[in-house]
PLY file of the C-alpha trace (Angstrom):
ply
format ascii 1.0
element vertex 57
property float x
property float y
property float z
element edge 56
property int vertex1
property int vertex2
end_header
46.54 34.21 80.82
43.31 33.31 82.60
44.64 33.66 86.13
45.51 36.91 87.85
48.83 37.02 89.66
49.40 39.09 92.81
51.02 41.79 90.64
47.82 42.11 88.62
45.81 42.57 91.82
48.24 45.22 93.09
47.93 47.09 89.83
44.12 46.95 89.95
44.11 48.22 93.55
46.54 51.02 92.72
44.41 52.19 89.79
41.25 52.03 91.91
42.96 54.10 94.63
43.90 56.72 92.06
40.38 56.85 90.66
38.34 56.81 93.87
40.71 57.97 96.59
41.38 56.50 99.98
38.26 57.88 101.65
35.99 55.75 99.47
38.03 52.65 100.26
37.90 53.41 103.98
34.12 53.72 103.80
33.82 50.47 101.84
36.07 48.66 104.32
34.11 49.98 107.27
30.82 48.96 105.71
32.13 45.53 104.85
33.42 45.01 108.38
30.10 46.05 109.92
28.23 43.78 107.53
30.36 40.78 108.47
29.95 41.56 112.18
26.17 41.82 111.83
26.05 38.57 109.86
28.03 36.70 112.52
25.81 38.11 115.25
22.67 37.09 113.36
24.04 33.58 112.94
24.70 33.27 116.71
21.26 34.50 117.84
19.29 31.34 116.93
21.85 29.18 118.75
21.64 31.38 121.85
17.84 31.22 121.82
17.95 27.42 121.64
20.33 27.27 124.60
18.09 29.60 126.63
15.02 27.49 125.82
16.82 24.32 126.85
17.84 25.88 130.18
14.22 26.89 130.87
12.90 23.38 130.21
0 1
1 2
2 3
3 4
4 5
5 6
6 7
7 8
8 9
9 10
10 11
11 12
12 13
13 14
14 15
15 16
16 17
17 18
18 19
19 20
20 21
21 22
22 23
23 24
24 25
25 26
26 27
27 28
28 29
29 30
30 31
31 32
32 33
33 34
34 35
35 36
36 37
37 38
38 39
39 40
40 41
41 42
42 43
43 44
44 45
45 46
46 47
47 48
48 49
49 50
50 51
51 52
52 53
53 54
54 55
55 56
């Protein structure tokens, strides 16, 4: 009873869609995607700076 099966998740998503509508989910998905992209970019910047510094030396 402690674990959620895929059917439970589908039911939760269906109820959330009925309550909030698809536009809210689209906005959340877009924001989440942008956040992940920004995070990845921020993680790459220090590595790129180190490579540039090594090339200059």
